[in-house]
VOPAGU-2260 file (C-alpha; in pm, 1 decimal, decimal comma):
REM VOPAGU-2260
SITE   aa  ch    i         X         Y         Z
SITE  MET   A    0   -1426,0   -2072,2    4801,3
SITE  GLU   A    1   -1527,1   -2219,6    5156,1
SITE  ILE   A    2   -1885,2   -2077,5    5122,6
SITE  ILE   A    3   -1893,0   -2239,2    4747,3
SITE  GLU   A    4   -1814,5   -2605,7    4910,0
SITE  THR   A    5   -2052,3   -2521,3    5181,7
SITE  ILE   A    6   -2346,2   -2467,7    4957,6
SITE  GLU   A    7   -2228,4   -2736,7    4701,0
SITE  ILE   A    8   -2263,7   -2969,2    5034,8
SITE  LEU   A    9   -2640,1   -2880,2    5071,4
SITE  PHE   A   10   -2685,3   -2942,1    4757,3
SITE  LEU   A   11   -2511,8   -3276,2    4752,1
SITE  GLY   A   12   -2736,6   -3402,1    5024,7
SITE  ILE   A   13   -3052,6   -3293,1    4797,7
SITE  ILE   A   14   -2945,1   -3473,9    4492,0
SITE  THR   A   15   -2837,4   -3772,6    4709,1
SITE  GLN   A   16   -3211,7   -3790,2    4862,1
SITE  VAL   A   17   -3395,5   -3743,4    4507,6
SITE  TYR   A   18   -3143,9   -4016,7    4327,8
SITE  GLY   A   19   -3259,6   -4255,6    4653,5
SITE  ALA   A   20   -3623,7   -4199,0    4584,5
SITE  ILE   A   21   -3705,0   -4145,7    4233,9
SITE  GLY   A   22   -3343,7   -4254,8    4062,4
SITE  TRP   A   23   -3355,5   -4158,1    3701,4
SITE  PRO   A   24   -3674,8   -3947,5    3666,7
SITE  GLY   A   25   -3457,2   -3735,5    3947,9
SITE  VAL   A   26   -3236,0   -3665,5    3728,2
SITE  VAL   A   27   -3468,1   -3485,7    3462,7
SITE  PHE   A   28   -3636,8   -3325,1    3746,5
SITE  LEU   A   29   -3308,0   -3184,3    3886,7
SITE  MET   A   30   -3166,3   -3081,0    3541,8
SITE  ALA   A   31   -3467,6   -2881,2    3466,1
SITE  ILE   A   32   -3441,7   -2651,2    3746,3
SITE  GLU   A   33   -3085,2   -2628,1    3658,1
SITE  SER   A   34   -3172,6   -2494,4    3319,1
SITE  ALA   A   35   -3466,3   -2305,5    3424,2
SITE  ALA   A   36   -3211,3   -2037,6    3515,7
SITE  ILE   A   37   -3196,7   -2166,2    3862,0
SITE  PRO   A   38   -2855,8   -2203,3    3978,4
SITE  PHE   A   39   -2837,5   -2570,1    4058,9
SITE  PRO   A   40   -2510,8   -2714,6    3936,6
SITE  SER   A   41   -2521,0   -2997,3    3661,3
SITE  GLU   A   42   -2123,8   -3041,9    3811,6
SITE  LEU   A   43   -2278,6   -3216,8    4079,4
SITE  ILE   A   44   -2598,4   -3353,4    3943,6
SITE  MET   A   45   -2448,9   -3594,0    3635,2
SITE  PRO   A   46   -2135,8   -3713,7    3790,3
SITE  LEU   A   47   -2299,2   -3790,4    4096,8
SITE  ALA   A   48   -2575,2   -3990,1    3846,2
SITE  GLY   A   49   -2262,2   -4155,6    3685,8
SITE  TRP   A   50   -2189,4   -4303,1    3991,3
SITE  LEU   A   51   -2477,5   -4356,3    4212,9
SITE  LEU   A   52   -2712,6   -4462,5    3906,7
SITE  ILE   A   53   -2454,1   -4648,9    3706,7
SITE  GLN   A   54   -2173,3   -4698,2    3839,5
SITE  ALA   A   55   -2216,1   -4819,2    4223,2
SITE  LYS   A   56   -2507,9   -5059,5    4101,6
SITE  GLY   A   57   -2287,6   -5258,2    3864,0
SITE  GLY   A   58   -2408,8   -5059,2    3577,3
SITE  SER   A   59   -2237,1   -5096,5    3224,5
SITE  VAL   A   60   -2063,1   -4775,6    3064,1
SITE  TRP   A   61   -2338,1   -4824,1    2779,0
SITE  TRP   A   62   -2576,2   -4634,3    3065,0
SITE  VAL   A   63   -2383,9   -4351,1    3036,7
SITE  LEU   A   64   -2572,0   -4228,3    2674,8
SITE  LEU   A   65   -2930,5   -4291,6    2904,7
SITE  ALA   A   66   -2768,6   -4048,3    3173,5
SITE  GLY   A   67   -2709,4   -3782,0    2920,9
SITE  PHE   A   68   -3021,6   -3811,2    2755,2
SITE  TYR   A   69   -3230,4   -3785,7    3031,0
SITE  GLY   A   70   -2973,9   -3472,1    3114,2
SITE  GLY   A   71   -3041,0   -3357,0    2803,5
SITE  MET   A   72   -3437,9   -3359,4    2804,1
SITE  GLY   A   73   -3426,0   -3224,1    3182,6
SITE  ASN   A   74   -3210,5   -2947,5    3035,7
SITE  LEU   A   75   -3456,3   -2889,0    2730,6
SITE  LEU   A   76   -3761,4   -2907,9    3008,9
SITE  GLY   A   77   -3635,0   -2610,4    3211,9
SITE  SER   A   78   -3522,0   -2417,8    2890,4
SITE  TRP   A   79   -3902,8   -2370,5    2767,6
SITE  VAL   A   80   -4032,3   -2258,2    3115,3
SITE  ALA   A   81   -3683,2   -1960,6    3091,2
SITE  TYR   A   82   -3732,8   -1933,1    2732,4
SITE  TRP   A   83   -4147,0   -1900,5    2766,1
SITE  ILE   A   84   -4134,0   -1659,5    3076,6
SITE  SER   A   85   -3889,7   -1451,5    2910,9
SITE  MET   A   86   -4088,7   -1462,6    2580,7
SITE  LYS   A   87   -4387,3   -1363,0    2693,6
SITE  GLY   A   88   -4285,3   -1156,6    3046,6
SITE  GLY   A   89   -3974,6   -1012,8    2983,6
SITE  ARG   A   90   -4010,2    -885,3    2622,6
SITE  PRO   A   91   -4286,5    -660,7    2677,6
SITE  LEU   A   92   -4094,0    -529,6    3010,4
SITE  LEU   A   93   -3782,2    -472,5    2774,8
SITE  LEU   A   94   -3998,7    -259,3    2525,1
SITE  LYS   A   95   -4171,1     -84,7    2796,6
SITE  TYR   A   96   -3846,0       7,0    3033,9
SITE  GLY   A   97   -3576,3     -67,1    2804,9
SITE  LYS   A   98   -3494,5     318,3    2784,0
SITE  TYR   A   99   -3428,7     297,9    3168,7
SITE  VAL   A  100   -3125,9      81,0    3074,4
SITE  LEU   A  101   -3043,9     250,2    2765,1
SITE  MET   A  102   -3195,9      36,2    2508,1
SITE  SER   A  103   -3425,2     120,6    2259,5
SITE  LYS   A  104   -3686,6     -88,3    2062,5
SITE  ASP   A  105   -3485,0     -97,9    1763,9
SITE  GLU   A  106   -3199,1    -254,6    1939,4
SITE  VAL   A  107   -3461,1    -475,5    2082,6
SITE  ASP   A  108   -3576,3    -588,8    1742,7
SITE  LYS   A  109   -3194,0    -574,5    1606,8
SITE  ALA   A  110   -3150,3    -847,9    1872,1
SITE  GLU   A  111   -3422,2   -1057,4    1802,3
SITE  ILE   A  112   -3285,4   -1079,8    1396,1
SITE  TRP   A  113   -2926,7   -1113,6    1528,2
SITE  PHE   A  114   -3047,6   -1449,8    1792,6
SITE  ASN   A  115   -3264,1   -1602,1    1481,2
SITE  LYS   A  116   -2995,4   -1585,0    1234,9
SITE  TYR   A  117   -2701,9   -1668,7    1477,3
SITE  GLY   A  118   -2856,8   -1796,9    1802,6
SITE  GLU   A  119   -2863,9   -2121,2    1741,9
SITE  TRP   A  120   -2461,2   -2133,8    1747,5
SITE  ALA   A  121   -2480,8   -1904,5    2085,3
SITE  VAL   A  122   -2742,6   -2174,9    2249,6
SITE  PHE   A  123   -2529,1   -2457,9    2141,0
SITE  ILE   A  124   -2153,4   -2321,7    2280,5
SITE  GLY   A  125   -2379,5   -2176,2    2603,7
SITE  ARG   A  126   -2463,8   -2496,6    2730,9
SITE  LEU   A  127   -2134,4   -2608,8    2694,5
SITE  LEU   A  128   -2003,3   -2336,1    2897,3
SITE  PRO   A  129   -2045,0   -2310,7    3331,4
SITE  VAL   A  130   -2257,0   -2046,7    3462,4
SITE  VAL   A  131   -2359,8   -1954,8    3105,4
SITE  ARG   A  132   -2567,4   -2228,0    3009,9
SITE  THR   A  133   -2830,9   -2203,6    3290,6
SITE  PHE   A  134   -2905,5   -1868,1    3178,8
SITE  ILE   A  135   -2879,5   -1879,3    2783,1
SITE  SER   A  136   -3241,4   -1953,7    2744,0
SITE  ILE   A  137   -3303,0   -1592,9    2902,3
SITE  PRO   A  138   -3168,3   -1394,0    2567,7
SITE  ALA   A  139   -3325,0   -1653,0    2318,8
SITE  GLY   A  140   -3683,7   -1589,4    2465,6
SITE  LEU   A  141   -3659,3   -1210,5    2454,4
SITE  ALA   A  142   -3507,9   -1258,5    2116,4
SITE  ARG   A  143   -3853,3   -1485,4    2027,3
SITE  MET   A  144   -3575,2   -1720,6    1849,7
SITE  ASN   A  145   -3710,6   -2003,4    1657,6
SITE  LEU   A  146   -3859,1   -2275,0    1904,8
SITE  TRP   A  147   -3741,7   -2579,6    1725,5
SITE  ARG   A  148   -3397,4   -2457,7    1624,0
SITE  PHE   A  149   -3358,1   -2342,0    2030,8
SITE  SER   A  150   -3476,6   -2691,7    2114,9
SITE  LEU   A  151   -3259,4   -2868,9    1859,3
SITE  TYR   A  152   -2916,5   -2681,2    1976,7
SITE  THR   A  153   -3025,1   -2707,1    2356,4
SITE  PHE   A  154   -3048,0   -3041,4    2364,9
SITE  ALA   A  155   -2790,3   -3137,5    2144,5
SITE  GLY   A  156   -2531,7   -2915,1    2376,7
SITE  SER   A  157   -2677,5   -3038,9    2679,4
SITE  PHE   A  158   -2672,1   -3400,8    2546,6
SITE  ILE   A  159   -2274,8   -3349,5    2514,2
SITE  TRP   A  160   -2237,2   -3148,1    2867,5
SITE  SER   A  161   -2446,9   -3466,6    3029,2
SITE  LEU   A  162   -2296,3   -3736,1    2876,1
SITE  GLY   A  163   -1959,4   -3593,7    2965,3
SITE  LEU   A  164   -1995,4   -3554,6    3333,9
SITE  ALA   A  165   -2192,3   -3851,9    3419,2
SITE  TYR   A  166   -1900,8   -4053,4    3237,5
SITE  GLY   A  167   -1682,9   -3832,7    3455,1
SITE  GLY   A  168   -1836,5   -3943,2    3754,5
SITE  PHE   A  169   -1874,1   -4353,5    3608,4
SITE  LEU   A  170   -1482,0   -4338,6    3579,1
SITE  LEU   A  171   -1395,5   -4188,4    3909,3
SITE  GLY   A  172   -1642,0   -4321,7    4102,0
SITE  GLU   A  173   -1641,4   -4263,7    4468,2
SITE  ASN   A  174   -1375,8   -3958,7    4342,8
SITE  TRP   A  175   -1612,0   -3823,3    4117,9
SITE  GLU   A  176   -1540,0   -3496,0    4340,3
SITE  ASP   A  177   -1239,2   -3477,9    4175,2
SITE  LEU   A  178   -1428,0   -3375,2    3835,7
SITE  ARG   A  179   -1575,0   -3065,1    4034,3
SITE  ALA   A  180   -1249,4   -3021,7    4177,8
SITE  VAL   A  181   -1083,7   -2953,1    3858,9
SITE  MET   A  182   -1419,8   -2731,5    3678,2
SITE  ARG   A  183   -1470,6   -2518,0    4007,2
SITE  PRO   A  184   -1169,5   -2259,7    3947,6
SITE  PHE   A  185   -1339,2   -2173,6    3589,1
SITE  ASP   A  186   -1629,3   -2078,4    3731,8
SITE  ILE   A  187   -1550,5   -1710,9    3864,4
SITE  PRO   A  188   -1331,4   -1630,7    3602,7
SITE  ILE   A  189   -1657,5   -1687,0    3356,2
SITE  LEU   A  190   -1856,6   -1429,9    3586,4
SITE  LEU   A  191   -1605,3   -1169,4    3540,1
SITE  ILE   A  192   -1575,4   -1221,8    3211,9
SITE  LEU   A  193   -1963,2   -1201,8    3154,8
SITE  ALA   A  194   -1940,1    -916,1    3427,5
SITE  ALA   A  195   -1665,9    -690,3    3192,0
SITE  GLY   A  196   -1898,1    -747,4    2886,5
SITE  ALA   A  197   -2160,7    -578,2    3073,1
SITE  ILE   A  198   -1973,1    -309,4    3186,6
SITE  TRP   A  199   -1844,3    -277,0    2815,0
SITE  LEU   A  200   -2175,2    -295,8    2688,4
SITE  LEU   A  201   -2317,7      -3,1    2903,2
SITE  VAL   A  202   -2015,1     227,6    2865,5
SITE  HIS   A  203   -2046,7     163,4    2480,3
SITE  ARG   A  204   -2388,5     272,3    2518,1
SITE  ILE   A  205   -2370,0     541,8    2699,5
SITE  LYS   A  206   -2091,5     709,5    2473,1
SITE  SER   A  207   -2327,0     650,1    2154,9
SITE  ILE   A  208   -2628,2     831,1    2334,6
SITE  ARG   A  209   -2386,1    1095,7    2429,6
SITE  ALA   A  210   -2256,6    1105,3    2046,5
SITE  GLN   A  211   -2599,8    1117,2    1913,1
SITE  ASN   A  212   -2747,6    1409,1    2154,4
SITE  ARG   A  213   -2411,2    1612,4    2033,0
SITE  THR   A  214   -2504,5    1526,7    1650,2
SITE  TYR   A  215   -2862,1    1619,9    1748,1
SITE  ASP   A  216   -2752,8    1971,9    1893,4
SITE  ALA   A  217   -2501,3    2048,2    1603,2
SITE  THR   A  218   -2775,8    2018,0    1366,6
SITE  ASP   A  219   -3023,3    2251,7    1552,4
SITE  GLY   A  220   -3258,1    1997,5    1666,4
SITE  THR   A  221   -3251,8    1782,1    1368,5
SITE  PRO   A  222   -3105,9    1413,8    1403,8
SITE  GLY   A  223   -2812,2    1340,0    1234,0
SITE  SER   A  224   -2705,6     975,5    1112,4
SITE  LEU   A  225   -2482,3     810,1    1329,6
SITE  ASP   A  226   -2321,5     478,5    1282,8
SITE  GLU   A  227   -2357,7     260,3    1584,0
């Protein structure tokens, strides 16, 4: 935890300098970085905006809505970058080298179909979860999710997230760090859940491949049907 707190102190220095130099555009800039799959914690960016850019300057609580808007716009801009890179660069690599990570072209295509059907909820909910929200644009880009739907749900989820954090910073003022102290314990469990999910998928995929190979051998080289 000491390492995490040391890193957060470094981030705080950067955020404070950015806000002091350019004000509200700094919120857009920093939130864009956070949403471009670069781990720059919005849990620090937005509460500080609520305090330094609103409460400390005597601003009305209604300015929190503006903070939510700027935070949402920054997230949207950064998400477009991560989405585009994943779509243009990540998908071809996945199609070419996916077999080495146990993923076939058919499975990539299935993921694309699933994300275009249900992905809006994954994107929206993902924007409301620590850690997950930073990287949710990557699978959306890989699956080539409809850009308009991706943008709509990205902004909606990001606006709510940014609004809540900015409002917390506005209410707590100089004690805004209490908000981060409450949220910090959730980071590691979420990372562990994601890691466990990845391991489960890997094990499941290995079992499927082995079962497919056994079916192939049992039919003298003729692949059998396999429900996965």
